[in-house]
C-alpha positions as CSV (number, residue, x, y, z in Angstrom):
1,M,-25.2,-26.9,-35.8
2,V,-25.3,-25.2,-32.4
3,H,-21.9,-24.2,-31.1
4,P,-21.1,-25.9,-27.7
5,S,-20.3,-22.6,-26.0
6,S,-23.8,-21.3,-26.8
7,K,-25.3,-24.4,-25.1
8,Q,-23.0,-23.8,-22.1
9,D,-24.2,-20.1,-21.9
10,E,-27.8,-21.1,-22.1
11,K,-27.3,-23.6,-19.2
12,T,-25.5,-21.0,-17.2
13,Q,-28.3,-18.5,-17.7
14,L,-30.8,-21.0,-16.7
15,V,-29.0,-21.8,-13.5
16,V,-28.8,-18.2,-12.7
17,K,-32.5,-17.6,-13.4
18,R,-33.5,-20.5,-11.1
19,H,-31.2,-19.2,-8.4
20,S,-32.6,-15.7,-8.8
21,Q,-36.2,-16.9,-8.5
22,R,-35.4,-18.9,-5.2
23,A,-33.5,-15.9,-3.9
24,H,-36.4,-13.6,-4.5
25,K,-38.8,-15.9,-2.9
26,Y,-36.6,-16.4,0.1
27,A,-35.8,-12.7,0.7
28,Q,-39.5,-11.7,0.3
29,H,-40.3,-14.5,2.9
30,I,-37.8,-12.8,5.3
31,L,-39.3,-9.4,4.9
32,E,-42.8,-10.6,5.4
33,K,-42.2,-12.4,8.7
34,E,-42.7,-10.4,11.9
35,C,-39.5,-8.5,13.0
36,R,-38.1,-9.7,16.3
37,P,-36.8,-6.8,18.5
38,G,-33.2,-7.4,19.9
39,F,-32.8,-10.7,18.2
40,A,-29.5,-10.2,16.6
41,E,-27.6,-9.1,19.7
42,R,-29.4,-11.7,21.9
43,S,-28.5,-14.5,19.6
44,M,-24.9,-13.4,19.4
45,G,-24.8,-13.2,23.2
46,T,-26.1,-16.7,23.4
47,L,-23.7,-18.1,20.7
48,F,-20.6,-16.3,22.0
49,E,-21.3,-15.4,25.6
50,H,-18.4,-13.4,27.2
51,R,-16.8,-13.2,23.7
52,Y,-19.5,-10.7,22.5
53,S,-20.3,-7.5,24.4
54,M,-24.0,-6.7,24.4
55,N,-25.0,-3.1,23.9
56,L,-21.5,-2.2,22.7
57,A,-21.6,1.5,21.2
58,P,-21.2,1.1,17.3
59,F,-19.4,4.4,16.9
60,V,-16.8,6.3,18.9
61,K,-18.6,8.7,21.2
62,R,-17.7,12.1,22.5
63,T,-17.9,11.5,26.3
64,P,-15.6,12.4,29.2
65,R,-15.3,8.7,30.2
66,V,-12.4,6.9,28.6
67,D,-13.1,3.3,27.6
68,E,-10.1,1.3,28.6
69,A,-10.6,-1.3,25.9
70,E,-10.7,1.5,23.2
71,Y,-7.2,2.4,24.1
72,K,-5.5,-1.0,25.0
73,Y,-4.5,-1.7,21.4
74,E,-3.2,0.3,18.5
75,P,-5.2,0.6,15.3
76,P,-7.3,-0.9,13.9
77,F,-8.0,-2.7,17.4
78,G,-7.9,0.3,19.5
79,F,-6.6,3.9,19.6
80,R,-3.5,3.6,21.9
81,K,-1.1,6.5,21.2
82,F,-3.9,8.4,19.3
83,S,-6.1,9.8,21.9
84,R,-5.3,13.4,20.9
85,E,-6.1,12.6,17.3
86,V,-9.4,10.9,18.2
87,K,-10.4,14.0,20.4
88,T,-9.7,16.4,17.5
89,L,-11.7,14.4,15.1
90,L,-14.6,14.1,17.4
91,G,-14.5,17.9,17.9
92,L,-15.2,18.2,14.2
93,L,-18.2,15.9,14.2
94,P,-21.5,17.4,15.4
95,E,-23.1,13.9,15.9
96,D,-21.6,10.6,17.2
97,D,-24.7,8.3,17.4
98,F,-27.1,6.5,15.2
99,P,-29.6,9.1,13.7
100,E,-32.8,9.7,15.7
101,H,-35.0,8.9,12.7
102,L,-33.5,5.4,12.5
103,K,-33.3,4.8,16.3
104,A,-37.0,5.6,16.5
105,K,-38.0,2.4,14.5
106,S,-39.2,-0.1,17.0
107,C,-37.6,-3.1,15.1
108,R,-34.9,-2.6,12.4
109,R,-34.1,-5.0,9.6
110,C,-30.7,-4.6,8.3
111,V,-29.0,-6.0,5.1
112,V,-25.2,-5.9,4.7
113,V,-24.5,-5.9,1.0
114,G,-21.2,-7.4,0.2
115,S,-19.3,-7.2,-3.2
116,G,-19.6,-10.9,-4.3
117,G,-19.9,-11.8,-7.9
118,I,-22.7,-14.1,-6.8
119,L,-25.0,-11.0,-7.0
120,K,-24.6,-10.8,-10.7
121,G,-27.9,-11.6,-12.4
122,L,-29.8,-12.2,-9.3
123,E,-31.7,-8.9,-9.6
124,L,-32.2,-8.5,-6.0
125,G,-32.0,-4.8,-6.0
126,K,-35.7,-3.8,-5.3
127,I,-35.9,-6.3,-2.5
128,L,-32.7,-5.1,-0.9
129,N,-34.1,-1.6,-1.0
130,Q,-36.9,-2.7,1.2
131,F,-34.7,-3.2,4.3
132,D,-34.7,-0.5,7.0
133,I,-30.9,-0.2,6.9
134,V,-28.6,-1.1,4.0
135,I,-24.9,-1.3,4.8
136,R,-22.4,-1.1,1.8
137,L,-18.7,-1.7,1.9
138,N,-15.8,0.2,0.6
139,S,-16.1,1.4,-3.0
140,A,-18.7,-1.2,-4.1
141,P,-20.6,0.8,-6.6
142,V,-24.3,1.4,-6.9
143,E,-24.5,3.4,-10.2
144,G,-25.0,0.9,-13.1
145,F,-25.6,-2.0,-10.8
146,S,-28.7,-1.1,-9.1
147,K,-30.8,-3.9,-10.6
148,D,-28.6,-6.5,-8.8
149,V,-27.7,-4.5,-5.7
150,G,-30.3,-1.8,-5.2
151,N,-29.7,2.0,-4.8
152,K,-30.6,2.6,-1.2
153,T,-27.6,3.1,1.1
154,T,-27.9,3.9,4.9
155,I,-24.2,3.2,5.8
156,R,-21.1,3.3,3.7
157,M,-18.4,1.6,5.8
158,T,-14.8,1.8,4.6
159,Y,-11.2,2.6,5.3
160,P,-9.5,5.5,3.3
161,E,-8.1,3.5,0.4
162,G,-11.4,1.7,-0.1
163,A,-13.7,4.9,-0.1
164,P,-15.4,5.4,-3.5
165,L,-13.6,7.9,-5.8
166,S,-16.9,8.9,-7.6
167,D,-19.4,11.3,-6.2
168,L,-22.1,9.1,-7.8
169,D,-21.6,6.5,-5.0
170,Y,-22.4,9.0,-2.3
171,Y,-26.0,9.8,-1.3
172,A,-26.9,13.1,0.6
173,N,-28.1,11.2,3.7
174,D,-25.5,8.4,3.9
175,L,-23.7,7.7,7.1
176,F,-20.0,7.5,6.1
177,V,-18.5,5.1,8.8
178,T,-14.6,5.2,8.8
179,V,-12.5,2.4,9.8
180,L,-9.0,3.7,11.0
181,F,-6.1,1.4,10.4
182,K,-3.1,3.6,10.7
183,E,-1.7,7.0,11.6
184,V,-2.3,8.7,8.2
185,D,-5.9,7.5,8.3
186,F,-6.6,10.1,11.1
187,K,-5.0,12.9,9.0
188,W,-7.0,11.8,6.0
189,L,-10.4,11.9,7.9
190,Q,-9.6,15.3,9.4
191,A,-8.9,16.6,6.0
192,I,-12.1,15.2,4.5
193,I,-14.2,16.6,7.2
194,K,-12.6,20.0,7.0
195,N,-12.6,19.9,3.2
196,E,-8.9,20.5,3.1
197,T,-6.3,19.1,0.8
198,L,-3.9,16.3,1.8
199,S,-0.2,17.1,1.5
200,F,1.8,15.2,-1.0
201,W,3.9,13.6,1.8
202,V,0.8,12.3,3.6
203,R,-0.5,10.8,0.4
204,L,2.8,8.9,-0.1
205,F,1.7,6.6,3.0
206,F,-1.4,5.3,1.4
207,W,-1.1,2.1,-0.6
208,K,-3.3,3.2,-3.4
209,Q,-5.1,6.5,-4.4
210,V,-7.5,7.9,-1.8
211,V,-10.5,10.1,-2.4
212,E,-9.8,13.8,-1.4
213,K,-13.4,15.1,-1.4
214,I,-16.5,13.4,-0.1
215,P,-19.8,15.2,-0.8
216,L,-21.2,14.9,2.6
217,Q,-21.7,17.1,5.6
218,P,-19.7,16.6,8.7
219,K,-22.9,15.5,10.6
220,H,-22.9,12.3,8.3
221,F,-19.5,11.1,9.4
222,R,-18.9,8.4,12.1
223,I,-15.8,6.7,13.4
224,L,-16.3,2.9,14.0
225,N,-15.7,1.8,17.6
226,P,-12.4,-0.2,17.3
227,V,-13.5,-2.4,20.1
228,I,-15.8,-4.0,17.5
229,I,-12.8,-4.9,15.4
230,K,-10.9,-6.1,18.6
231,E,-13.9,-8.3,19.6
232,T,-14.3,-9.6,16.0
233,A,-10.7,-10.5,15.7
234,F,-9.4,-11.7,19.0
235,D,-12.6,-12.9,20.8
236,I,-14.9,-14.1,18.2
237,L,-12.6,-15.3,15.4
238,Q,-10.0,-16.0,17.9
239,F,-7.1,-14.7,15.7
240,P,-3.7,-14.0,17.4
241,E,-3.1,-10.8,19.1
242,P,-0.5,-8.4,17.5
243,Q,3.1,-9.2,18.2
244,S,6.4,-7.9,17.0
245,R,7.5,-9.7,13.7
246,F,10.6,-9.4,11.6
247,W,8.7,-10.5,8.5
248,G,5.3,-11.3,7.4
249,Q,1.8,-10.7,9.0
250,D,-0.3,-12.4,11.4
251,K,-3.5,-12.6,9.3
252,N,-5.4,-11.2,12.3
253,V,-7.2,-8.3,10.7
254,P,-10.9,-9.3,9.7
255,T,-12.3,-8.2,6.4
256,I,-14.5,-5.1,6.3
257,G,-17.3,-7.5,5.3
258,V,-17.1,-9.5,8.6
259,I,-16.7,-6.3,10.7
260,A,-19.8,-4.9,9.1
261,V,-21.8,-8.0,10.1
262,I,-20.8,-7.5,13.7
263,L,-21.5,-3.8,13.5
264,A,-25.0,-4.7,12.1
265,T,-25.8,-7.0,15.0
266,H,-25.3,-4.0,17.3
267,L,-27.3,-1.6,15.1
268,C,-30.3,-3.9,14.0
269,D,-32.7,-6.3,15.4
270,E,-32.6,-8.6,12.5
271,V,-29.6,-9.1,10.1
272,S,-29.5,-10.4,6.5
273,L,-26.5,-10.6,4.2
274,A,-26.3,-10.6,0.3
275,G,-23.1,-10.8,-1.8
276,F,-21.1,-12.9,0.7
277,G,-19.2,-16.0,0.4
278,Y,-15.6,-17.0,-0.9
279,D,-15.7,-20.3,-2.8
280,L,-12.0,-21.0,-3.2
281,N,-12.8,-24.3,-4.9
282,Q,-14.1,-22.3,-7.9
283,P,-11.0,-20.2,-8.9
284,K,-12.7,-18.8,-12.1
285,T,-16.0,-17.6,-10.9
286,S,-16.4,-13.8,-10.3
287,L,-14.9,-12.4,-7.1
288,H,-16.9,-9.1,-7.4
289,Y,-20.2,-8.1,-9.0
290,F,-18.6,-5.0,-10.6
291,D,-15.3,-6.2,-12.1
292,T,-13.7,-9.0,-13.9
293,Q,-11.5,-10.4,-11.1
294,C,-11.7,-14.0,-10.5
295,M,-12.0,-15.9,-7.1
296,A,-8.3,-17.1,-7.6
297,A,-7.1,-13.5,-6.6
298,M,-8.0,-14.3,-2.9
299,N,-5.2,-16.9,-2.8
300,F,-2.7,-14.0,-3.1
301,Q,-3.9,-11.7,-0.3
302,T,-1.8,-11.9,2.9
303,M,-3.7,-9.9,5.5
304,H,-7.2,-11.8,5.9
305,N,-7.9,-15.4,7.1
306,V,-10.9,-16.0,4.8
307,T,-11.1,-19.7,5.6
308,T,-11.9,-19.0,9.3
309,E,-14.2,-16.1,8.3
310,T,-16.1,-18.4,6.0
311,Q,-16.6,-20.9,8.8
312,F,-17.7,-18.2,11.0
313,L,-20.4,-16.9,8.7
314,L,-21.6,-20.5,7.9
315,R,-22.1,-20.9,11.7
316,L,-24.1,-17.7,12.0
317,V,-26.3,-18.8,9.0
318,K,-26.8,-22.3,10.2
319,E,-27.6,-21.0,13.8
320,G,-30.2,-18.7,12.3
321,V,-28.4,-15.6,13.6
322,V,-28.2,-14.0,10.2
323,K,-29.9,-14.8,6.9
324,D,-28.0,-15.3,3.7
325,L,-30.3,-13.9,0.8
326,S,-27.9,-14.7,-2.1
327,G,-26.8,-18.2,-1.1
328,G,-23.1,-17.7,-1.2
329,I,-22.4,-18.8,2.3
330,H,-25.0,-21.5,2.6
331,C,-27.9,-21.9,0.3
332,E,-31.0,-22.1,2.6
333,F,-33.6,-21.7,0.0
């Protein structure tokens, strides 16, 4: 007699296999099509008009001109009250632009690799490695998961608490793009770049353990332009602007994933996504490809409005602005 759970496992494996085959075929089709220069920014400009700035600098630049938008809000939406700290950090960074060898390519295809459990078993790794630019988020690991998520990294984008603790998740030529959310984040980045030790009192202000050494040279660090976060939150997603509150939060901070998607539209000519999509109607499905957390955990977070973000990503996919390679947002294949 065959145990019912064995039949269920076989059925699940078959569903994943079919999904994998369709995803591979679709992703390969995307890579084989002719790349369209300027497509992502042009499409976003058409879709959101004045709510999306064309040709916005992706990283904070070391220039004498002060961008008023950059200093209108406090972190993470701007650098108001932190101009001195920003100037100090930029003084430690020998480069503040996209690397020349990447800029030189006439048309760049980009994939933003999310942390979604939907990537488990899809074996998209080799295909993801074929994109010109691969953006990874926070501490999402590569080591041990490369069959599903690939092992090429162009950009690792994170805030201090999200940065990988293991040296294995850093590659010598990565760009490490930091998102600065609060005052101690500036101190953390300065210590990391200068290879200094954070004081005990500074470490107390982080909500979880932060990495204290990153095996990259200063030339590989960048600071995300906060105007990208500001536009993502207040203009594109139309979240409420910050206001004084006695209790609770506004849920006006976008997830790193959605911020990375907007960054990608400024860096790349064509943008694809993999590992994105929150299906809150399936609370027992895997939240991440690398741990055992379930989707239900998203119901307890208080900072992000994932419902609005999901609708936004769905719109981008349906309008053809981005491609969803793993089918977690909208299965096109």
